N, C-alpha and C positions, 0 to 999 in steps of 0.2 A: 620393363621400366625400372628405373632405379628406386630403391627403397629409402624411406625417411623415418627417423625416429619420432617425428611430429605426427601424432595420430590424425590431426585435421588434414594435413597434406596427404597422408597415406589414404585417407578416406576419399580424397579427390582423385588420386591416381587409380584407386580400385573401384571407382564408381561404375555401376552397371550401365549408365547411360552413355559410356564411351563405346561405340560399336566396334565390332571386329573389322579388320582391314578387308575392304571389299575387293580390291584389285592390287595384289602385291607388287606387280610391275609398275603400275601407276604410282603407288605409294613410294616405292624406292626412287623413282624418277623425281617426284615432287619433293621428297625429303632431301635428296641430294641437291636439287636445285636451290632449296631453301638455305642449305649450308654454304653453297657457293655464293649465293646472294649476300649472305652475312659477311663473308670474306671480302667480296668486291666492295660492299658498303664501307667496311672498315678501311680498306686500302684507299678508296676514293676520298674518305674523310681526311686521311693523312695527306694525300696529294693536294686537296683544297687548301688545307691550313699551311702547308709548307711552300707551295708554288703559286697557287691561284690568288689567295688572299693578299700576299705581299704585293702582287701586281695590281690588284684592285685598289689597295691602299695608296700605292704610288700615284695612280692616276685619278684618285678621288679626293675631294676635299675631306678633311678628317671628320667633319660632322656628317658627311654623307656616306661614309664607309659602311656603316651598319646596314643602311638601306640597299646599297649596291651589292654587298656580300650576301644578304638574305635573298635578294632577287636571283642572284646567280645560283645559290643553293637550291632555291625553289625550282629553277630550270633543270638542274642536274637530278633532283628528285623525280621530276616528271619523266625524264629520260629513263631513269632507273625503273620506275614503276611501269612505264610502257613496255619495257623489255620483259619484265616479269609477266605482264598481261599477255604479251605475244607468245611467251613460252609456256603459258598455262600454269604458272606458279602461283599467281595471285591476280585475279581479275578485279576490276572495279566498275562501279556504276555511279554516275553523278546525276542527280535529278535535274539540275540546271547549271551546266558548267560556267556559263557567263556570269551567273549570280555571284559565284565565289570570287571571281576576279574583281568585282566591284564592291567588295566589303572593305570599308575604311573606318578607322578609329573605333573599333569594337573590341570587347572582351569576348573571345570565342571559347565556349566551353563544350566539352564532349565527354561521352563515356569512353572507357579505355580498355577494350578487350584484348589488345595485342601490342606487340613491339612496334608495329608499323603505323599505328594511328597517327602519331605526330608527323610521320613522313608524308602520309596521304594529305593531311590538312595543310601542311606547309607547301606541298606541291600544288594544291588547288587554290590556295590563297597566297599569292606571291609576296604581298606586302605585309608579312607577319613575322613576329618573333615568337618564341615559346619559352615558358618557364619549365625547366627540365631538372631532373634529379642531379644533385651535386656530385654524386659518385661517378657520373658519366665523364667527368673531367679527367678521371684516371684511366679512361679507356682510349682506344684509337680515335674516338670522336672528340676527345678533349680539346684539340687545337681549334676545331670549328666552333665548339660550344663556347669556349672562353672569349672568342673574338666576335661572335654574332648573336649569342643567346644569353638568357638569364638563368642562373641556377637557384634552386629553392633554398640554398644555404646562405644566400645573401640576407643581410639584416632586413627585416620586413619593411621598415620605414624607407630604407634606401631602395628596396625593391619596388615599392609603390611609386617613388619618385622616378625611377627608371621607366616604369610602365607608362606614367603620365607623359614623360618626354616623348616616348615612342608613339603613343596614341595622339598626342597633340600635333605630331608631324604627319598624321594620316595613316599610320600603320596600325596593325592589330596585334593583340597579345593572346596567344593560345594557352589555355589552362585546363588541366584535367582535374576537376574538383575532388575526385576520389583520392588523389594523391598517390595512387598506385594502380596497377592494372586490376580490372574487374575480375573477381574470382569466378571460377566455373560454377560454384554453388553459392547461393546467397548474394549479398552485395555489400559494398563498402558505403558507409555514410559519407555524404558530401561534406567537405570541410568548408569553412567560411572564408578562407583566404581569397578565392575568386570574387566573391561578393564584395569583400572589403576593398579589393583593388578596383573593381568596377565603380564603387561609390567614390573612392578617392579620385579616380580619373574622370568621373562624371561621364562614363561611357555606357551606351546601351550594350546589352548582352546578346550575343548570337549563339544559341544552342545548336549543336550538330549531333545527329545520331549516326553512329557507326554500326551498321547492321550487316546482314548477309549470312554467310555460312559460319559454322563454328570455327574459331581460330585456335583450336587445339594444336599445341606445338609452338604457339607464339604467346601463350598466356603465362601468368605467374605460376611458378612451380612446375610447369610442363617440362617434360624430358626434352633436352636440347635437340636431339636428332629426330624427334617425332613430327608428325604432320597430321592434318585431318585424315581420318581413316577411310572416309567415304568419297570425298570430292576435293577439288582444289579450293583454295581460299577465295571467297567472294567478299569484297568490301562494298557494300551498298550504302553510300553516303547520302544523308538527307539533311537539308537545312530545315530547322524547325522555326516556328514563329518567334520573332525577336521579342526580347523582354526589355521594356522601356524603363530606364533608370529613374525617370522623373516621378514614377509612381511611388518611389521609396525615399525620395530626398527629404520629404517633410517629417520622416520618422527619425528617432534618435539612432545613432550609428549602430549600436548593438542590435536593436530590434530590426532595423533596415537590413543589416547583414544576415540576420537569422531568416527573415522572410524571403529575401532574395535568394538565399541558398536553397530554401525549401521549394521555391518556384523553379529554379534550375533543375533540381532533382526530380520534381514532379513532371516537368515538361519532357525531360529525356527518358525517364523511366516509363511513363505512360506511352510514349511513342514507341519505345522498344517492345513493350508488352503487346501493343496493337500490331506491330510488325510481325512478332512471333506467332500471332494467331493465324496469320495467313502469309506464308513465305514461299510463294511458288517458284522463286528463282533458285532455291537451294534445298537440299535434302536434309541437311543438319541445321539445327537452330543456333543462331549466334548467342554467345554468352554475354548478355547485356547487363 
């Protein structure tokens, strides 16, 4: 693995809890498949923005373009993930597939162990947008993001207004409250932005746990060509109890945002710890 001058990153790379490669042939296959999937994903994003989105815009009313575009992206994400599933690159388990299709006007929050988290949630919840890192607009995904999603570089007041327009029309907004991917060791503190948006939009919060096998190779600071050394990726996705926004509306905005953020973090963290106590479907523990 590549070296880094950052001692914290170096400690993560050299951690003894990363097992040795169990099957070199399986590892090479899965790591190669991961790299091919990244290329296909990037090329597909360019194709959508250059060819598909103009066609959707042409036959959609301007105000409905975002809904139509996001539904089409959700469909392509499901196809992409089903291919990965069939090729044993990344399997997924949903506790109740129909439940995700019926989520409306919610702020969806989740832990963020890997690069694929937003893809899985978008695929399962078709009527959703996502707040994504602004730097992604400078990648091959930029054309899709600029036309259908919201970046975290948007002025916060304007961002809240955009989210309210989206939730008022029945769609959902996906937010990762950590603001970045979950580290392999320790955890990130949840930021208050998701809670503030939920309060502004007057929307209940739907927490989701992304569990399963260790996502080594898709995490922050992981080597680009690496992969889980023991088994294929498993995304075990679980909807957690909904958090009702009405319980916080009587509080002042700063206190409500603080307590709602704490409740989000507690709900997801406790579910993750409970999952990791007994994980029969995988040999490695998810980095939650």
